[in-house]
C-alpha positions in Angstrom: 0.0 0.0 0.0 1.4 3.4 -1.1 1.4 6.0 1.7 0.6 9.5 0.5 2.9 12.5 1.1 0.3 14.2 3.2 -0.1 11.1 5.4 3.7 10.7 5.6 4.1 14.3 6.8 1.4 13.8 9.4 3.1 10.7 10.7 6.5 12.5 10.8 5.0 15.3 12.8 3.5 12.9 15.3 6.7 10.9 15.5 8.9 13.9 16.1 6.6 15.2 18.9 6.5 11.8 20.5 10.3 11.4 20.4 10.9 14.9 21.7 8.5 14.4 24.7 10.0 10.9 25.4 13.7 12.0 25.0 13.3 15.2 27.2 11.5 13.4 30.0 13.9 10.4 29.8 17.0 12.6 29.9 15.6 14.7 32.8 14.8 11.5 34.7 18.4 10.3 34.2 19.7 13.5 35.7 17.3 13.4 38.6 18.2 9.7 39.2 21.9 10.4 39.1 21.7 13.4 41.5 19.5 11.5 43.9 21.8 8.4 44.0 24.9 10.7 44.3 23.4 12.4 47.3 22.2 9.2 48.9 25.1 6.9 48.2 28.1 9.1 47.3 28.9 6.4 44.7 30.7 7.2 41.4 28.3 4.7 39.8 25.4 7.1 40.4 25.5 8.6 36.9 26.6 5.4 35.2 24.1 2.8 36.3 22.1 2.9 33.1 25.3 2.7 31.0 26.5 -0.3 33.0 23.3 -2.3 33.1 21.5 -1.3 29.8 23.9 -2.8 27.2 24.1 -6.1 29.1 20.3 -6.4 29.3 20.1 -5.5 25.6 22.5 -8.3 24.8 20.4 -10.8 26.8 17.2 -9.8 25.1 18.6 -9.5 21.6 17.1 -12.7 20.1 13.5 -12.3 21.5 13.4 -8.6 20.7 14.5 -9.2 17.1 12.2 -12.1 16.5 9.1 -10.6 18.2 9.6 -7.2 16.5 9.5 -8.9 13.0 6.5 -11.1 13.9 4.2 -8.9 15.9 2.4 -5.6 15.0 4.8 -2.8 15.8 2.2 -0.5 17.2 1.2 -3.1 19.8 4.8 -3.6 20.8 5.3 0.2 21.3 2.1 0.7 23.3 2.7 -2.3 25.5 6.3 -1.1 26.1 5.0 2.3 27.2 2.4 0.8 29.5 5.0 -1.4 31.1 7.3 1.5 31.8 4.4 3.5 33.4 3.6 0.5 35.7 7.3 0.1 36.8 7.7 3.9 37.3 4.7 3.7 39.7 6.4 0.7 41.4 9.6 2.6 41.7 7.8 5.6 43.3 6.2 3.4 45.9 9.3 1.4 46.8 12.3 3.7 46.5 11.9 5.2 50.1 11.8 1.7 51.6 15.6 1.6 51.0 18.4 3.7 52.4 21.9 4.6 51.4 23.6 2.1 49.1 20.6 -0.2 49.2 18.7 2.3 46.9 20.7 0.6 44.1 18.4 -2.5 44.5 15.1 -0.9 43.4 16.9 1.3 40.9 18.8 -1.6 39.4 15.6 -3.6 39.0 13.8 -0.6 37.4 16.7 0.1 35.0 16.8 -3.5 33.9 13.0 -3.7 33.2 12.9 -0.2 31.7 15.8 -1.2 29.3 13.9 -4.2 28.1 10.8 -2.0 27.3 12.9 0.7 25.7 14.7 -1.8 23.5 11.5 -3.3 22.3 9.9 0.1 21.6 13.0 1.6 19.8 13.5 -1.5 17.7 9.8 -1.5 16.8 10.1 2.1 15.7 13.2 1.5 13.6 11.5 -1.5 12.0 8.2 0.3 11.3 9.5 3.2 9.0 8.0 1.6 5.9 4.6 1.4 7.7 4.6 5.1 8.8 5.9 6.9 5.7 6.6 6.3 2.0 10.2 5.6 0.9 10.8 9.2 -0.2 10.2 10.4 3.4 12.4 8.0 5.3 15.4 10.3 5.4 13.2 13.1 6.7 11.7 10.9 9.4 15.2 9.8 10.6 16.7 13.3 10.4 13.9 15.1 12.2 13.6 12.4 14.8 17.4 12.8 15.5 16.9 16.6 15.7 14.1 16.1 18.2 16.4 14.0 20.4 19.2 16.4 20.1 16.9 19.4 21.0 15.8 17.4 24.1 19.4 16.9 25.1 20.0 20.6 25.0 17.3 21.5 27.5 17.4 18.4 29.7 20.4 19.2 31.9 19.2 22.7 32.9 15.6 21.6 33.5 16.8 18.4 35.2 19.1 20.2 37.7 16.5 23.0 38.3 13.6 20.6 39.0 15.7 18.4 41.3 16.8 21.4 43.4 13.2 22.8 43.7 11.0 19.7 43.7 13.1 16.6 44.4 13.3 13.2 42.8 9.6 12.2 43.0 8.8 15.0 40.5 10.9 13.3 37.9 9.0 10.1 38.2 5.7 11.9 37.8 7.0 13.9 34.8 8.2 10.6 33.2 4.8 9.0 33.8 2.8 12.0 32.3 5.2 12.2 29.3 4.8 8.5 28.6 1.0 8.9 28.7 1.1 11.8 26.3 3.4 9.8 24.0 1.2 6.8 24.1 -1.9 8.8 23.2 -0.1 10.3 20.2 1.1 6.9 19.1 -2.5 5.5 19.3 -3.5 8.1 16.7 -0.7 7.0 14.3 -1.6 4.8 11.4 0.7 1.8 10.9 0.3 0.5 7.3 1.0 -3.2 7.8 2.2 -5.6 5.1 1.7 -9.3 5.3 5.1 -10.7 6.0 7.1 -13.3 8.0 4.2 -15.6 8.6 6.1 -18.5 7.4 8.7 -18.0 10.1 6.3 -17.8 13.1 6.5 -21.6 13.9 10.3 -21.8 13.5 12.5 -21.9 16.6 13.5 -18.4 17.8 17.2 -19.1 17.3 16.6 -20.1 13.7 14.6 -17.0 13.1 17.3 -14.8 14.5 20.0 -16.7 12.5 18.2 -15.4 9.4 19.0 -11.9 10.6 22.7 -12.8 11.2 22.8 -14.4 7.8 21.5 -11.2 6.2 24.1 -9.1 8.0 26.9 -11.4 7.0 25.9 -10.9 3.3 26.1 -7.1 3.6 29.8 -6.1 3.7 28.9 -2.5 4.4 26.8 -3.4 7.5 29.6 -5.7 8.8 32.3 -3.0 8.4 30.0 -0.3 9.9 29.4 -2.6 12.9 33.1 -3.1 13.4 33.7 0.7 13.1 30.9 1.5 15.5 32.2 -1.0 18.1 35.6 0.6 18.0 34.3 4.1 18.0 31.9 3.6 20.9 34.7 2.0 22.9 36.8 5.1 22.4 33.8 7.4 23.0 33.5 5.9 26.5 36.5 8.2 27.2 34.2 11.2 26.6 31.6 10.1 29.1 34.2 9.3 31.7 37.0 11.7 30.9 35.5 15.2 30.4 33.9 15.4 33.9 37.0 13.9 35.4 39.5 16.1 33.7 37.5 19.3 34.2 36.5 18.7 37.9 39.4 16.6 39.3 42.5 17.5 37.3 41.8 21.1 36.1 39.5 22.2 38.9 37.3 24.2 36.5 33.9 23.4 38.1 30.6 21.9 36.9 29.4 24.7 34.7 31.9 24.0 32.0 30.7 20.4 31.7 27.1 21.4 31.1 28.2 24.1 28.7 30.2 21.7 26.6 27.4 19.1 26.6 25.0 21.7 25.4 27.2 22.7 22.4 27.6 19.0 21.5 23.8 18.6 21.4 23.5 21.8 19.4 25.8 20.4 16.8 23.8 17.3 16.5 20.5 19.2 16.3 21.8 21.5 13.5 23.2 18.8 11.3 20.0 16.8 11.7 18.0 19.7 10.4 20.5 20.2 7.5 20.2 16.5 6.6 16.4 16.8 6.5 16.9 19.0 3.4 20.0 17.2 2.1 19.1 15.0 -0.9 19.5 11.4 0.1 21.4 10.4 -3.0 23.9 13.3 -2.9 27.4 12.7 -1.4 26.5 9.3 0.2 30.1 8.3 0.6 31.1 11.7 2.0 28.3 11.5 4.6 30.0 8.3 6.0 33.7 9.2 5.7 33.6 12.8 6.8 32.2 12.1 10.3 34.6 9.3 10.9 37.6 11.6 10.4 35.8 14.4 12.4 35.8 12.0 15.3 39.6 11.8 15.2 39.8 15.6 15.1 37.4 15.7 18.0 39.7 13.7 20.4 42.9 15.4 19.3 41.4 18.9 19.6 40.1 18.1 23.1 43.5 16.7 24.2 45.3 19.8 22.9 42.8 22.2 24.6 43.0 20.5 28.0 46.8 20.2 27.8 47.9 23.6 26.6 45.1 26.2 27.2 45.2 27.9 30.6 42.6 30.7 30.1 39.1 29.7 31.2 37.6 32.0 28.5 39.6 30.3 25.7 38.7 26.9 27.0 35.1 27.8 26.9 35.3 29.1 23.3 37.5 26.3 21.8 35.9 23.6 23.9 32.4 24.7 22.7 33.6 24.8 19.0 35.2 21.3 19.3 32.1 19.8 21.0 29.9 21.4 18.4 31.9 19.9 15.5 32.0 16.5 17.4 28.2 16.6 17.7 27.9 17.2 14.0 30.1 14.2 13.2 28.4 11.8 15.5 24.9 12.8 14.4 25.7 12.7 10.7 27.2 9.2 11.0 24.2 7.9 13.0 21.6 9.4 10.7 23.3 8.2 7.5 23.8 4.7 8.8 20.2 4.4 10.1 18.8 5.7 6.8 20.9 3.2 4.8 19.7 0.3 6.9 16.1 1.3 6.8 16.1 1.9 3.0 17.9 -1.2 1.9 16.8 -3.9 4.4 13.6 -5.9 3.7 10.8 -4.9 6.1 10.3 -8.5 7.2 13.8 -8.7 8.7 14.5 -5.1 9.6 13.7 -5.6 13.3 16.3 -8.4 13.7 19.0 -6.4 11.7 18.3 -3.3 13.7 18.6 -5.0 17.1 21.8 -6.8 16.0 23.4 -3.5 15.0 22.2 -1.6 18.1 23.3 -4.4 20.5 26.7 -4.8 18.9 27.4 -1.1 19.0 26.3 -0.6 22.6 27.6 -3.7 24.4 31.1 -2.3 24.3 30.1 0.7 26.5 30.4 -1.1 29.9 33.8 -2.4 28.9 35.0 1.0 27.7 33.6 2.6 30.9 35.6 0.3 33.2 38.7 0.6 31.0 38.8 4.4 30.8 37.8 4.8 34.4 40.9 2.9 35.4 43.1 4.7 32.8 42.0 8.2 33.8 42.4 7.6 37.5 45.9 6.1 36.9 46.9 9.1 34.8 47.9 12.5 36.1 47.1 14.2 32.7 44.0 12.9 31.0 44.6 15.2 28.0 47.2 12.7 26.8 44.6 10.0 26.7 42.5 12.0 24.3 45.5 12.8 22.1 46.4 9.1 21.9 42.8 8.1 21.3 42.5 10.6 18.4 45.8 9.5 16.8 44.9 5.8 17.3 41.5 6.3 15.6 43.1 8.2 12.7 45.5 5.3 12.1 42.6 2.8 12.2 40.6 4.9 9.7 43.5 5.1 7.3 44.0 1.3 7.5 40.3 0.5 7.1 39.6 3.1 4.4 40.2 0.9 1.3 37.7 -1.7 2.5 35.2 0.8 3.6 35.3 2.6 0.3 34.9 -0.6 -1.6 31.9 -1.6 0.6 30.3 1.8 0.1 30.7 1.8 -3.6 29.3 -1.7 -4.0 26.4 -0.9 -1.7 25.4 2.3 -3.5 25.1 0.5 -6.9 
């Protein structure tokens, strides 16, 4: 069934609003959760519990998520996921005060695990449903504007999160998250999913066999394989950003918390602006450049941060150069993510898109806990964290030069 341009535009509008509401409330909740745990436990894990638990849960759920997403109506999966999150948020609200100090990690850990399962189901269903929401000419706009909505939410979340925590406390974040999920669920209910008949012949097969079909498809797509390898390596190195920037600014340079939030904001602004640009960038123009450019930007990103933290002493100059570097880094990461997502959504058959999406997502995120532990140790063992960024940037540049011939070949063959 062909989806009209008018219907596609309506779906895009609803999807963007839903994603903005969900992303803003989710990011604010993460800030509130981290601040509450830090105050109650004084643990360094307070802001990293989702990063530590989430990828492991995603790995454990990879097979059922991929299979069910390709065999069940996507709208039902999304709605059930939202309802599950609301129920467990209410459960968290009623149980959190029964625990004190370090024991608060018990209800929080359970909630994060269950919430991760629901989020993975919903996000995979969204990725797999693009052909049911918009026509093929609108896929790149859907992906670009959704990414822009997420980046815009990231810009406002830190300020709103800290302000609400100081004035209203942690319980307010739970209620905000519940209301936001209800609003997003109501909007989703009004969206039209144009289902195609597919995958019925696989319903009675064993789950592992179904999932093996997705792995087989990935193994036949050289571009997907090489992008997964690149993403795993890049995400491992990017763990140094999550761990290193707060550590270097606070512990080693003694520059305060304001600079951390300022740099994060410009990183999100960069992601937002490139997402808006790519909404109007013709999908078939400069396809290879849209993959290669951000990969080399990432090398510049690390080297520039290392040089700034190592040699710049003026707070004003650090603010200016740091903001510019984070802005460019945000552009690179968002451009790579959007381009990769559009390529997968446009070229992968609908009946297997859920399994392919969850394989890529899990493979790319499972490295985060390893990278977090590795760089936590490295930064604490080093007296000058800027050197770590310099080495990471040079290392990634060498990797890109070595892998460039294979990547170019895969890109050229995939575009044919």
